[in-house]
Backbone as JSON, one array per atom type, in Angstrom:
{
  "sequence": "XXXXXXXXXXXXXXXXXXXXXXXXXXXXXXXXXXXXXXXXXXXXXXXXXXXXXXXXXXXXXXXXXXXXXXXXXXXXXXXXXXXXXXXXXXXXXXXXXXXXXXXXXXXXXXXXXXXXXXXXXXXXXXXXXXXXXXXXXXXXXXXXXXXXXXXXXXXXXXXXXXXXXXXXXXXXXXXXXXXXXXXXXXXXXXXXXXXXXXXXXXXXXXXXXXXXXXXXXXXXXXXXXXXXXXXXXXXXXXXXXXXXXXXXXXXXXXXXXXXXXXXXXXXXXXXXXXXXXXXXXXXXXXXXXXXXXXXXXXXXX",
  "N": [[91.32, 84.49, 95.76], [88.74, 87.34, 95.39], [88.63, 89.64, 93.32], [88.63, 93.39, 92.99], [87.34, 96.29, 92.01], [88.28, 99.53, 92.99], [87.18, 103.01, 92.2], [87.87, 106.53, 92.23], [89.86, 105.85, 94.15], [91.96, 107.5, 95.6], [90.58, 109.37, 97.01], [88.76, 110.48, 99.7], [86.6, 108.4, 100.99], [87.33, 106.26, 99.12], [89.94, 105.89, 99.7], [89.72, 104.86, 102.41], [88.1, 102.41, 101.69], [90.07, 101.16, 100.62], [91.66, 100.84, 102.84], [90.69, 99.06, 104.42], [89.56, 96.66, 102.98], [91.96, 95.58, 101.26], [92.92, 93.58, 102.31], [91.16, 91.7, 101.67], [90.68, 91.33, 99.06], [91.99, 91.41, 95.72], [93.01, 93.99, 94.71], [92.5, 96.94, 92.57], [92.98, 99.98, 91.92], [91.51, 103.03, 90.8], [92.13, 106.02, 89.59], [92.6, 110.13, 89.05], [95.34, 110.76, 89.37], [98.64, 110.35, 88.89], [99.64, 108.66, 90.56], [99.16, 106.34, 93.58], [97.86, 108.2, 96.32], [98.17, 106.24, 98.58], [100.87, 104.91, 99.24], [101.55, 102.84, 101.12], [100.34, 100.61, 101.24], [100.37, 97.87, 99.29], [98.66, 97.46, 96.29], [97.06, 97.03, 92.93], [97.27, 99.84, 90.32], [95.68, 102.38, 88.19], [95.88, 105.14, 86.45], [93.44, 106.88, 85.37], [90.63, 108.21, 83.3], [87.39, 108.55, 83.86], [85.63, 109.33, 82.05], [86.23, 108.25, 79.81], [85.55, 106.07, 77.06], [86.56, 104.17, 76.02], [89.11, 103.6, 76.83], [88.42, 102.81, 79.64], [87.12, 100.55, 79.55], [89.1, 98.95, 78.42], [90.64, 98.71, 80.58], [88.98, 97.8, 82.57], [87.88, 95.15, 80.97], [90.58, 93.74, 80.94], [91.26, 93.3, 83.71], [89.22, 91.95, 84.89], [87.16, 92.28, 87.35], [85.31, 90.99, 89.96], [83.93, 92.85, 91.66], [82.65, 96.46, 91.24], [83.38, 99.37, 92.72], [82.06, 102.49, 92.92], [83.21, 105.11, 93.63], [83.79, 107.64, 92.41], [83.35, 110.98, 91.69], [82.42, 114.29, 90.74], [81.83, 116.47, 93.28], [81.39, 119.06, 93.81], [79.09, 121.15, 94.58], [78.15, 123.28, 94.04], [79.99, 124.14, 91.99], [79.29, 122.03, 90.1], [76.4, 123.38, 89.23], [77.62, 125.55, 87.89], [79.46, 124.52, 85.93], [77.9, 122.0, 84.21], [78.06, 120.49, 82.42], [80.23, 119.32, 82.5], [80.21, 118.29, 85.1], [77.96, 116.68, 84.2], [79.59, 114.55, 82.58], [81.28, 113.58, 84.2], [79.73, 112.33, 86.49], [77.7, 110.81, 85.61], [77.68, 109.96, 82.66], [80.17, 108.21, 83.13], [79.96, 106.55, 85.2], [77.93, 105.12, 83.2], [79.99, 104.34, 81.27], [81.22, 102.42, 83.01], [79.32, 100.56, 83.25], [78.96, 100.03, 80.4], [81.41, 98.76, 80.14], [81.15, 96.11, 81.71], [78.87, 94.8, 81.47], [77.05, 91.97, 80.67], [79.08, 90.63, 82.14], [78.73, 89.7, 84.92], [80.11, 91.26, 86.74], [79.55, 93.38, 89.37], [78.29, 96.21, 90.33], [78.78, 98.4, 92.71], [77.28, 101.68, 93.36], [77.88, 105.09, 94.6], [76.36, 107.0, 96.12], [73.6, 110.05, 97.0], [72.21, 112.42, 99.33], [71.1, 114.41, 97.64], [69.77, 113.97, 96.26], [67.13, 114.45, 96.71], [64.65, 117.37, 97.86], [64.98, 118.2, 100.23], [63.02, 119.18, 101.85], [61.22, 117.46, 103.79], [62.85, 115.66, 105.3], [63.97, 113.6, 107.97], [64.71, 110.84, 105.35], [63.45, 107.83, 103.81], [64.57, 104.61, 102.17], [62.33, 104.47, 100.91], [61.14, 107.23, 100.01], [60.43, 109.45, 97.71], [62.45, 110.42, 95.2], [63.49, 113.84, 94.49], [65.34, 116.12, 93.05], [67.06, 119.15, 93.76], [69.17, 120.79, 92.32], [71.78, 120.81, 89.95], [73.49, 118.89, 90.81], [72.55, 117.06, 92.08], [70.57, 116.14, 90.57], [72.08, 114.79, 88.48], [73.23, 112.59, 90.32], [70.86, 111.29, 90.78], [70.31, 110.74, 88.3], [72.86, 108.72, 87.35], [72.05, 106.55, 89.03], [69.49, 106.0, 88.25], [70.4, 105.16, 85.47], [71.82, 102.53, 85.99], [69.98, 101.29, 87.38], [68.58, 100.76, 85.32], [70.13, 99.22, 83.75], [70.14, 96.28, 83.87], [72.5, 94.99, 84.97], [73.5, 93.73, 87.74], [73.54, 94.86, 90.92], [74.2, 97.68, 93.71], [72.73, 100.62, 95.43], [74.18, 103.31, 97.3], [73.05, 105.99, 98.86], [74.58, 108.67, 100.64], [75.66, 111.25, 103.13], [77.46, 114.12, 104.18], [79.79, 113.41, 104.6], [82.98, 112.38, 106.28], [86.28, 112.6, 107.67], [89.82, 111.95, 108.15], [92.42, 111.79, 105.57], [95.01, 110.96, 103.07], [96.39, 113.49, 101.5], [93.79, 114.55, 100.9], [91.2, 116.08, 99.43], [89.29, 119.16, 101.16], [87.15, 118.64, 103.85], [84.03, 118.8, 105.99], [84.46, 118.59, 108.73], [87.63, 118.39, 108.45], [88.13, 120.91, 107.17], [87.18, 122.61, 109.17], [88.29, 122.14, 111.17], [90.89, 122.99, 110.91], [90.43, 126.03, 110.13], [89.97, 126.73, 112.44], [92.14, 126.01, 113.8], [93.66, 127.94, 113.09], [92.59, 130.11, 114.36], [90.93, 131.66, 112.45], [87.84, 133.29, 112.16], [84.74, 131.58, 111.59], [81.42, 131.2, 109.14], [78.53, 129.48, 109.63], [75.88, 127.33, 108.76], [72.55, 127.36, 110.36], [70.49, 125.93, 109.43], [70.54, 123.79, 107.92], [70.21, 120.33, 107.88], [71.17, 117.61, 108.56], [72.96, 113.79, 108.67], [76.17, 113.64, 109.65], [78.46, 111.53, 108.35], [81.07, 109.17, 109.1], [83.62, 108.32, 107.5], [84.94, 106.09, 107.46], [83.24, 104.47, 108.92], [80.99, 104.3, 106.54], [82.58, 102.74, 104.52], [83.07, 100.18, 105.74], [80.48, 99.6, 105.89], [79.78, 99.38, 103.16], [81.41, 97.52, 102.2], [80.54, 95.42, 103.53], [78.28, 94.74, 102.03], [78.83, 93.74, 100.02], [79.97, 91.27, 101.12], [77.56, 90.15, 102.23], [76.1, 89.78, 100.56], [73.71, 91.46, 99.77], [72.23, 93.33, 97.28], [70.85, 96.06, 96.55], [69.14, 99.27, 97.44], [70.59, 101.55, 99.46], [70.44, 103.5, 102.14], [72.97, 105.1, 103.7], [74.18, 106.51, 106.8], [75.59, 108.43, 109.22], [74.21, 108.08, 112.69], [73.04, 110.06, 113.89], [70.95, 112.9, 113.65], [71.38, 116.28, 112.75], [72.23, 120.04, 112.84], [74.07, 121.81, 110.78], [75.53, 123.99, 112.27], [75.29, 123.06, 114.61], [76.88, 120.99, 114.43], [79.33, 122.21, 114.24], [79.87, 122.8, 116.3], [80.05, 120.95, 117.76], [82.19, 119.84, 116.76], [84.4, 121.67, 117.25], [84.48, 121.07, 120.11], [85.32, 118.71, 120.78], [87.63, 118.35, 119.43], [88.87, 120.69, 121.07], [88.76, 123.14, 120.9], [88.34, 126.81, 119.8], [85.11, 127.76, 120.11], [83.76, 129.96, 120.46], [84.59, 130.93, 117.85], [82.83, 130.47, 115.84], [80.23, 131.5, 114.29], [76.74, 131.7, 113.97], [74.86, 131.55, 110.84], [72.34, 131.83, 108.28], [71.27, 129.82, 105.28], [70.02, 131.15, 103.34], [71.59, 133.47, 103.48], [74.28, 133.1, 102.14], [74.11, 132.87, 99.79], [74.92, 131.0, 97.56], [75.74, 129.12, 94.78], [74.24, 126.95, 93.92], [71.3, 125.11, 95.23], [70.53, 123.9, 98.2], [69.43, 120.95, 100.07], [67.42, 121.43, 102.38], [66.11, 120.47, 105.26], [67.35, 117.24, 105.31], [68.43, 114.22, 105.82], [68.71, 110.79, 106.81], [67.06, 107.66, 106.95], [68.02, 104.95, 108.43], [67.43, 102.44, 108.98], [67.12, 100.04, 107.45], [69.51, 99.63, 106.55], [70.87, 98.66, 108.66], [69.35, 96.55, 109.47], [69.76, 95.02, 107.38], [72.68, 94.85, 106.99], [73.94, 94.26, 109.25], [75.01, 96.17, 110.46], [76.11, 99.27, 112.53], [75.87, 102.37, 113.04], [78.16, 105.31, 113.57], [77.46, 107.82, 115.95], [77.93, 111.51, 115.99], [79.62, 112.74, 118.33], [80.63, 109.91, 118.81], [81.66, 109.46, 116.25], [83.46, 111.5, 115.87], [85.48, 111.45, 118.0], [86.66, 108.9, 117.13], [88.26, 110.0, 114.79], [89.46, 112.04, 115.98], [91.8, 110.28, 117.18], [92.84, 109.12, 115.17], [93.65, 111.54, 113.52], [96.43, 112.25, 114.09], [98.46, 110.97, 112.18], [97.82, 112.64, 110.32], [98.12, 115.31, 110.55], [99.94, 117.25, 112.86], [98.6, 118.36, 115.72]],
  "CA": [[90.83, 85.88, 96.1], [88.14, 87.68, 94.22], [88.86, 91.01, 92.58], [87.76, 94.67, 93.26], [87.87, 97.64, 91.55], [87.63, 100.67, 93.77], [87.2, 104.17, 91.44], [88.32, 107.16, 93.23], [90.89, 105.44, 95.02], [92.66, 108.67, 96.33], [90.0, 110.23, 97.92], [88.53, 109.98, 101.45], [86.01, 106.86, 100.87], [88.2, 105.57, 98.51], [90.86, 105.34, 100.96], [89.21, 103.89, 103.9], [87.73, 100.97, 100.98], [91.39, 100.32, 100.43], [92.43, 99.96, 103.78], [89.57, 98.03, 104.66], [89.23, 95.68, 101.78], [93.02, 95.09, 100.88], [93.34, 91.77, 102.94], [89.93, 90.57, 101.3], [90.53, 91.19, 97.87], [92.83, 91.8, 95.06], [92.58, 95.94, 94.26], [93.11, 97.71, 91.39], [92.66, 101.31, 92.3], [91.81, 103.63, 89.53], [91.92, 107.85, 90.09], [93.48, 110.59, 87.77], [96.34, 111.27, 89.56], [99.75, 109.6, 88.12], [100.53, 107.48, 91.28], [98.32, 106.72, 94.19], [98.31, 108.36, 97.36], [98.57, 105.59, 99.52], [102.36, 104.21, 99.38], [102.21, 101.87, 102.42], [99.24, 99.34, 101.06], [100.28, 97.43, 97.98], [97.72, 97.3, 95.06], [97.34, 97.48, 91.37], [96.66, 101.27, 90.41], [95.76, 102.58, 87.27], [96.07, 106.27, 85.92], [92.39, 106.5, 84.29], [89.9, 108.89, 83.11], [86.19, 107.61, 83.63], [84.78, 109.34, 80.84], [86.99, 107.84, 78.27], [84.76, 104.84, 77.2], [87.48, 102.66, 75.01], [90.07, 103.16, 77.91], [87.68, 102.65, 80.67], [86.56, 99.2, 78.55], [90.48, 98.31, 78.18], [91.62, 98.09, 81.67], [88.06, 96.81, 83.53], [88.23, 94.26, 80.42], [92.07, 93.19, 81.45], [91.31, 93.26, 85.3], [88.3, 91.37, 85.2], [87.03, 92.2, 88.72], [83.92, 90.25, 90.52], [82.96, 93.89, 91.92], [83.46, 97.53, 91.01], [83.09, 100.2, 93.7], [82.36, 103.78, 92.17], [83.12, 106.42, 94.7], [84.36, 108.73, 91.94], [82.14, 112.19, 91.48], [82.4, 115.55, 90.97], [81.0, 116.98, 94.64], [81.14, 120.68, 94.3], [77.63, 121.31, 94.24], [78.12, 124.83, 93.13], [80.46, 124.1, 90.97], [77.79, 121.28, 89.2], [75.86, 124.53, 88.59], [77.85, 126.66, 86.91], [79.9, 124.02, 84.86], [77.09, 121.43, 84.08], [78.34, 119.26, 81.06], [81.54, 118.86, 83.21], [79.23, 117.5, 85.81], [76.92, 115.37, 83.94], [80.53, 113.83, 81.97], [82.22, 112.83, 85.83], [78.82, 111.94, 87.29], [76.5, 110.21, 84.73], [78.69, 109.2, 81.55], [81.49, 107.44, 83.8], [79.16, 104.97, 85.6], [77.14, 104.61, 81.77], [80.91, 103.74, 80.72], [81.49, 101.18, 83.76], [78.33, 99.81, 82.7], [79.16, 99.03, 79.04], [82.76, 97.59, 80.19], [81.19, 95.05, 82.52], [77.79, 94.14, 80.58], [77.39, 90.21, 80.45], [80.4, 89.63, 82.58], [78.5, 89.35, 85.89], [80.55, 92.08, 87.39], [78.5, 93.63, 90.11], [78.88, 97.25, 90.85], [78.13, 99.38, 93.69], [77.34, 103.0, 92.98], [77.55, 105.85, 95.78], [75.08, 108.5, 95.64], [73.85, 111.31, 97.76], [70.69, 112.75, 99.86], [70.77, 115.5, 97.09], [68.49, 113.76, 94.98], [66.0, 114.73, 97.29], [64.75, 118.48, 97.79], [65.24, 118.49, 101.51], [61.4, 119.81, 102.59], [60.09, 116.67, 104.57], [63.58, 114.69, 105.69], [64.74, 112.48, 107.27], [64.31, 110.01, 103.95], [63.73, 106.4, 103.57], [64.7, 104.5, 100.97], [60.89, 104.35, 99.86], [61.25, 108.28, 99.49], [60.44, 109.77, 95.93], [63.43, 111.64, 94.96], [63.08, 115.42, 93.79], [66.31, 116.65, 93.34], [66.89, 120.8, 92.97], [70.33, 121.6, 91.86], [72.36, 119.76, 88.95], [74.46, 117.61, 90.99], [71.27, 115.92, 92.59], [69.84, 115.61, 89.12], [73.39, 114.06, 87.82], [73.59, 111.45, 90.82], [69.69, 110.41, 90.51], [70.45, 110.09, 86.71], [73.35, 107.53, 87.62], [70.99, 105.81, 90.02], [68.58, 105.33, 87.0], [71.07, 104.52, 84.63], [72.26, 101.42, 86.68], [68.77, 100.45, 87.46], [67.82, 100.2, 84.1], [71.15, 98.5, 82.86], [70.26, 94.89, 84.1], [73.6, 95.0, 85.82], [73.75, 93.62, 89.44], [74.16, 96.11, 91.71], [73.58, 98.04, 95.04], [72.91, 102.18, 95.52], [74.41, 103.55, 98.49], [73.19, 107.02, 99.28], [75.29, 108.99, 101.82], [75.76, 112.57, 103.11], [78.11, 114.86, 105.05], [80.86, 112.39, 104.65], [83.7, 113.15, 106.5], [87.22, 111.76, 107.95], [91.14, 112.15, 107.37], [93.14, 110.81, 104.6], [96.2, 111.04, 102.57], [96.06, 114.64, 100.34], [92.06, 114.38, 100.34], [90.16, 117.4, 99.12], [89.01, 119.07, 102.33], [85.62, 118.38, 104.14], [83.49, 119.78, 106.72], [85.34, 118.67, 109.51], [88.96, 118.74, 108.15], [88.25, 122.36, 106.71], [86.57, 123.51, 109.8], [89.68, 122.47, 112.3], [92.15, 123.92, 110.2], [89.97, 127.35, 109.87], [89.46, 127.22, 114.02], [93.74, 126.49, 114.6], [94.28, 129.06, 112.7], [91.71, 131.07, 114.8], [89.94, 132.18, 111.76], [85.95, 133.07, 112.42], [83.84, 131.14, 110.44], [79.76, 131.21, 109.83], [78.07, 128.22, 109.72], [74.58, 127.28, 108.56], [71.85, 126.6, 111.1], [68.93, 125.68, 108.75], [70.48, 122.7, 107.01], [70.08, 119.19, 108.77], [71.91, 116.12, 108.36], [73.3, 112.76, 109.47], [77.3, 113.31, 109.68], [78.71, 110.16, 108.21], [82.44, 109.16, 108.96], [84.11, 107.6, 106.37], [85.41, 104.46, 108.02], [82.02, 103.78, 108.7], [81.0, 103.85, 105.31], [83.36, 102.0, 104.05], [82.81, 99.34, 106.47], [79.0, 99.31, 105.63], [79.68, 99.2, 101.73], [82.12, 96.18, 102.18], [79.36, 94.35, 104.41], [77.26, 94.92, 100.79], [79.47, 92.45, 99.2], [80.4, 90.03, 102.08], [76.33, 89.55, 103.01], [75.31, 89.27, 99.02], [72.96, 92.27, 99.76], [72.34, 94.03, 96.39], [70.01, 96.56, 96.86], [69.47, 100.57, 97.56], [70.64, 101.75, 100.63], [70.73, 104.98, 103.15], [73.94, 104.86, 104.83], [74.48, 107.76, 106.95], [75.63, 108.47, 110.77], [72.9, 107.79, 113.14], [72.5, 111.27, 114.67], [70.02, 114.07, 112.89], [71.83, 117.51, 113.33], [72.37, 120.99, 111.77], [75.65, 122.01, 110.33], [75.96, 124.77, 113.34], [75.31, 122.47, 116.2], [78.06, 119.84, 114.78], [80.3, 122.64, 114.22], [80.41, 123.37, 117.9], [80.7, 119.63, 118.56], [84.08, 119.53, 116.48], [85.32, 122.37, 118.23], [84.44, 120.78, 121.92], [85.97, 117.73, 120.56], [89.12, 118.77, 119.51], [89.48, 121.87, 122.1], [89.06, 124.51, 119.76], [87.66, 128.02, 120.21], [83.7, 127.82, 119.49], [83.61, 131.59, 120.27], [85.07, 131.29, 116.62], [81.62, 129.96, 115.01], [79.19, 132.46, 114.45], [75.64, 131.22, 113.47], [74.08, 131.93, 110.14], [71.41, 131.05, 107.36], [71.67, 129.36, 104.22], [69.69, 132.27, 102.54], [72.65, 134.96, 103.38], [75.06, 133.05, 101.92], [74.05, 133.51, 98.09], [75.44, 130.02, 97.31], [75.15, 129.13, 93.52], [73.41, 125.56, 94.21], [70.28, 125.07, 96.14], [70.92, 122.91, 99.19], [68.31, 120.31, 100.69], [67.82, 121.94, 103.96], [65.7, 119.52, 106.07], [67.56, 116.19, 104.85], [68.73, 113.54, 106.8], [68.47, 109.56, 106.46], [66.52, 106.62, 108.22], [69.15, 103.58, 108.47], [66.92, 101.08, 109.56], [67.08, 99.12, 106.65], [70.57, 99.01, 106.22], [71.22, 98.41, 110.15], [69.1, 95.28, 109.46], [70.37, 93.86, 106.18], [74.15, 94.55, 106.86], [73.98, 94.36, 110.65], [75.93, 97.46, 110.9], [76.0, 100.22, 113.69], [77.02, 103.93, 112.34], [78.58, 105.95, 114.64], [76.76, 109.26, 116.37], [78.57, 112.63, 116.07], [80.45, 112.29, 119.4], [81.54, 108.65, 118.66], [82.5, 109.67, 115.01], [84.67, 112.43, 116.11], [86.31, 110.73, 118.66], [87.47, 107.62, 116.66], [88.8, 110.83, 113.68], [90.53, 112.53, 116.45], [92.4, 109.49, 117.59], [93.25, 109.04, 113.46], [94.33, 112.83, 113.03], [97.85, 112.58, 114.23], [98.81, 110.37, 111.14], [97.91, 113.34, 109.0], [99.1, 116.58, 110.76], [100.19, 117.61, 114.17], [98.2, 118.99, 117.13]],
  "C": [[89.91, 86.43, 95.13], [88.64, 89.16, 94.26], [87.83, 92.14, 92.79], [88.27, 95.91, 92.47], [87.25, 99.15, 92.3], [88.11, 102.15, 92.77], [87.55, 105.11, 92.37], [89.1, 106.79, 94.24], [91.67, 106.37, 96.01], [91.47, 109.6, 97.18], [89.26, 109.28, 98.99], [87.76, 108.52, 101.43], [87.04, 106.06, 100.13], [89.44, 105.1, 99.22], [90.77, 104.78, 101.76], [88.62, 102.5, 102.95], [88.75, 100.42, 100.92], [91.83, 99.82, 101.62], [91.72, 98.85, 104.45], [89.37, 96.86, 103.99], [90.64, 95.14, 101.0], [93.78, 93.83, 100.98], [92.12, 90.88, 102.37], [90.15, 90.16, 100.45], [91.94, 91.72, 97.22], [92.43, 93.12, 94.19], [92.75, 96.09, 93.23], [92.1, 99.23, 92.11], [92.62, 102.21, 91.32], [91.38, 105.24, 90.15], [92.56, 108.57, 88.98], [94.72, 110.82, 88.33], [97.55, 110.2, 88.9], [99.89, 108.62, 88.79], [98.99, 107.55, 92.24], [98.85, 107.05, 95.15], [98.75, 107.59, 98.22], [99.66, 104.66, 99.2], [102.73, 103.21, 100.18], [101.21, 100.64, 102.15], [99.6, 98.79, 99.57], [99.26, 97.04, 97.23], [98.18, 97.75, 93.88], [96.57, 98.97, 91.63], [96.85, 101.31, 88.68], [95.13, 104.03, 87.22], [94.54, 106.52, 84.9], [91.02, 107.5, 84.7], [88.43, 108.39, 82.66], [85.11, 107.88, 82.48], [84.93, 109.01, 79.89], [86.46, 106.3, 78.18], [85.88, 103.72, 76.83], [88.39, 102.53, 76.61], [89.26, 102.63, 79.16], [87.57, 100.4, 80.51], [88.05, 98.41, 78.96], [90.58, 97.92, 79.47], [89.8, 97.49, 82.58], [88.05, 95.19, 82.77], [89.75, 93.04, 81.21], [91.93, 93.03, 82.91], [90.11, 92.05, 85.67], [87.95, 91.51, 86.65], [85.44, 91.54, 89.01], [83.1, 91.45, 91.12], [83.74, 95.47, 91.63], [82.56, 98.7, 92.06], [83.15, 101.2, 93.32], [82.18, 104.79, 93.05], [83.37, 107.7, 93.79], [82.75, 109.83, 91.64], [82.51, 113.42, 91.64], [81.16, 116.27, 92.35], [80.74, 118.27, 95.16], [79.86, 120.91, 93.77], [77.53, 122.62, 93.61], [78.5, 124.87, 91.81], [79.51, 123.07, 89.68], [76.93, 122.21, 88.72], [76.55, 124.79, 87.7], [78.95, 125.47, 86.01], [78.84, 122.18, 85.02], [77.51, 120.36, 83.48], [79.51, 118.93, 81.85], [80.77, 117.79, 84.43], [78.42, 115.85, 85.62], [78.37, 114.06, 83.56], [80.67, 113.1, 83.23], [80.75, 111.9, 86.1], [77.9, 110.37, 86.9], [77.22, 109.22, 83.74], [79.55, 108.35, 82.24], [80.78, 106.43, 84.01], [78.53, 104.3, 83.9], [78.41, 103.91, 81.11], [81.19, 102.53, 81.54], [80.63, 100.44, 83.44], [78.48, 99.0, 81.9], [80.47, 98.39, 79.34], [82.4, 96.6, 80.94], [79.89, 94.26, 82.19], [78.25, 92.77, 80.31], [78.62, 89.72, 81.14], [79.95, 89.07, 83.71], [79.45, 90.04, 86.9], [79.53, 92.66, 88.08], [79.06, 94.75, 90.56], [78.17, 97.95, 91.78], [78.16, 101.0, 93.75], [76.73, 103.97, 94.46], [77.14, 107.27, 95.56], [74.74, 109.22, 96.65], [72.23, 111.5, 98.39], [70.46, 113.9, 98.82], [69.81, 115.14, 95.71], [66.93, 113.91, 95.5], [65.7, 116.41, 97.7], [64.84, 119.01, 99.22], [64.02, 119.31, 102.31], [60.97, 118.8, 103.79], [61.19, 115.69, 105.07], [63.02, 114.09, 107.24], [63.89, 111.57, 106.48], [64.24, 108.65, 104.17], [64.2, 105.97, 102.43], [63.57, 104.4, 99.9], [60.2, 105.88, 99.41], [61.23, 108.56, 98.1], [61.69, 110.88, 96.21], [62.97, 113.01, 94.08], [64.32, 116.06, 93.98], [66.22, 118.0, 93.06], [68.1, 121.02, 92.75], [70.59, 120.26, 90.79], [72.85, 118.81, 89.52], [73.5, 116.82, 91.59], [71.03, 115.17, 91.41], [70.82, 114.64, 88.69], [73.49, 112.61, 88.79], [72.43, 110.77, 90.59], [69.52, 109.93, 89.15], [71.55, 108.83, 86.74], [72.78, 106.36, 88.24], [70.02, 105.07, 88.89], [69.08, 104.71, 85.93], [71.56, 102.75, 84.88], [71.37, 100.49, 86.83], [68.19, 99.66, 86.35], [69.06, 99.66, 83.27], [70.65, 97.0, 82.77], [71.12, 94.33, 84.63], [73.13, 94.54, 87.24], [74.3, 94.69, 90.35], [73.76, 96.59, 93.28], [73.98, 99.83, 94.63], [73.31, 102.43, 96.73], [74.62, 105.08, 98.45], [73.84, 107.73, 100.9], [74.95, 110.3, 102.14], [76.53, 112.97, 104.22], [79.12, 113.83, 105.34], [82.26, 112.99, 105.52], [84.76, 112.44, 107.15], [88.64, 112.45, 107.15], [91.88, 111.12, 106.59], [94.47, 111.42, 104.08], [95.96, 112.25, 101.67], [94.86, 114.61, 100.12], [91.89, 115.95, 100.32], [89.46, 117.82, 100.8], [87.41, 118.83, 102.63], [85.53, 119.09, 105.15], [84.4, 119.98, 108.09], [87.27, 119.18, 109.16], [89.11, 120.5, 108.38], [87.61, 123.36, 108.01], [87.81, 123.45, 111.2], [90.88, 122.99, 111.72], [91.82, 125.66, 110.09], [90.26, 127.73, 111.59], [91.04, 127.43, 114.71], [94.42, 127.83, 114.21], [93.78, 130.63, 113.64], [91.29, 132.41, 113.94], [88.38, 132.2, 112.0], [85.32, 132.3, 111.4], [82.46, 130.92, 110.37], [79.4, 130.26, 109.54], [76.6, 127.91, 109.6], [73.69, 126.58, 109.99], [70.72, 125.93, 110.63], [69.43, 124.37, 107.7], [71.02, 121.34, 107.81], [70.54, 118.06, 108.03], [72.55, 114.99, 109.02], [75.07, 113.04, 109.04], [78.05, 111.97, 109.47], [80.45, 110.07, 108.54], [82.68, 108.18, 108.04], [84.33, 106.06, 106.4], [83.9, 103.71, 107.94], [81.12, 103.24, 107.72], [81.36, 103.19, 104.2], [83.09, 100.4, 104.32], [81.24, 98.65, 106.04], [79.24, 98.7, 104.17], [80.33, 97.76, 101.29], [81.19, 95.18, 102.67], [78.1, 93.73, 103.25], [77.58, 93.62, 100.21], [79.58, 91.14, 100.22], [78.96, 89.57, 102.48], [75.63, 89.65, 101.72], [73.94, 90.17, 99.08], [72.6, 93.48, 98.74], [70.93, 94.8, 96.35], [70.19, 98.2, 97.07], [69.35, 100.72, 99.1], [70.77, 103.44, 101.25], [71.21, 104.61, 103.91], [74.09, 106.02, 105.34], [74.73, 107.54, 108.39], [74.16, 108.63, 111.47], [72.43, 109.11, 113.94], [72.34, 112.49, 113.61], [70.68, 115.31, 113.62], [72.35, 118.49, 112.82], [73.75, 121.34, 111.81], [76.35, 122.91, 111.52], [76.25, 123.76, 114.4], [76.86, 120.96, 115.76], [79.22, 120.57, 113.88], [80.84, 122.71, 115.4], [80.93, 122.03, 118.58], [82.31, 119.22, 118.23], [84.79, 120.29, 117.08], [85.52, 122.02, 119.97], [85.67, 119.56, 121.75], [87.61, 117.56, 120.59], [90.03, 120.25, 120.08], [89.94, 122.61, 121.12], [88.2, 125.42, 120.14], [86.2, 128.06, 119.71], [83.18, 128.98, 119.17], [83.74, 132.2, 118.68], [83.99, 131.17, 115.41], [80.59, 131.02, 115.34], [77.7, 131.26, 113.63], [75.19, 131.99, 112.16], [73.08, 131.0, 109.07], [71.62, 130.87, 106.13], [71.37, 130.63, 103.03], [70.76, 133.54, 102.4], [73.82, 134.5, 102.66], [75.17, 133.2, 100.39], [75.08, 132.5, 97.05], [74.82, 129.71, 95.63], [73.96, 128.14, 93.39], [72.57, 125.78, 95.41], [70.63, 123.91, 96.75], [69.34, 122.5, 99.72], [68.31, 120.76, 102.19], [67.73, 120.86, 104.8], [66.06, 118.19, 105.52], [67.82, 115.31, 105.87], [68.07, 112.49, 106.58], [67.92, 108.8, 107.42], [67.28, 105.49, 107.78], [68.74, 102.49, 108.71], [67.15, 99.98, 108.89], [68.69, 98.16, 106.66], [71.37, 98.61, 107.07], [70.92, 97.04, 110.26], [69.49, 94.14, 108.27], [71.82, 93.65, 106.21], [74.45, 94.61, 108.06], [75.12, 95.53, 111.15], [75.49, 98.43, 112.22], [76.97, 101.11, 113.23], [76.97, 104.79, 113.43], [77.89, 107.34, 115.02], [77.83, 110.46, 115.92], [79.89, 112.43, 116.77], [81.2, 111.35, 119.16], [82.49, 109.05, 117.2], [83.89, 110.45, 115.18], [85.86, 112.29, 116.83], [87.32, 109.68, 118.2], [88.2, 108.82, 115.56], [89.93, 111.41, 114.68], [92.16, 111.69, 117.0], [93.25, 109.22, 115.98], [94.53, 110.04, 113.21], [96.13, 112.56, 113.41], [98.76, 111.76, 113.27], [99.05, 111.99, 109.97], [97.86, 114.9, 109.31], [98.6, 116.76, 112.58], [99.41, 118.89, 115.16], [99.05, 120.07, 117.99]]
}
């Protein structure tokens, strides 16, 4: 059985990769917490700070993986503006350390990246579109891509966006945050001028594993099949989960005074991934209905 390391295994995407991949691979999960959040699946786990080069080298060399999927990242885009050094350590130096650990071993790396490498002025974007990040988060993700390209390590880069789904003890994502707010009858303000493709974590995990199965080492844009603004997305969440959509008020991005600039007209063209990986990504309603079926595992409606 081939060996795989999943970094950020306690996160939303990491948990999905573990669930879908543990029967196919011998898995070593890596994260910062003392124990893995998923206690139902048997797999190797290491508490590890990816910014510590010697520790990364020791763990990777000992396990001898065929593949590393790096989902670990600092994704708080406003936090990345106010803590630029920390952002760079987590998003750039960590992948540099993984590259150092696998150089000349034949281990292949899949790096998860973001639509924030673009400025959001003329989306949706294809893989041939020229990156132009606005904020420090996007700059750090683009730098991680460039490091991997220059390293000479066989790799794939997967750019995605607006990831959602349920998991054990995961940080809030747009859908879980919104559901909890509406269940408490708390009003929310959602922007009408940020467009993207909401992406079900289950779908993204499947697509990433297809890269390995089909031996397709390239740059891919992988996201949900529907381009939609956040406000309309929120209304669909309320509709599927039968929550009060009147609690959702429209607002524009400029009214929020956020620290980090957002790519407004984003979105991905996913034709290349569809063709190469044989995948079909859920649209918003399909994805939300899948999530609703899963939701009973995580909290009671």
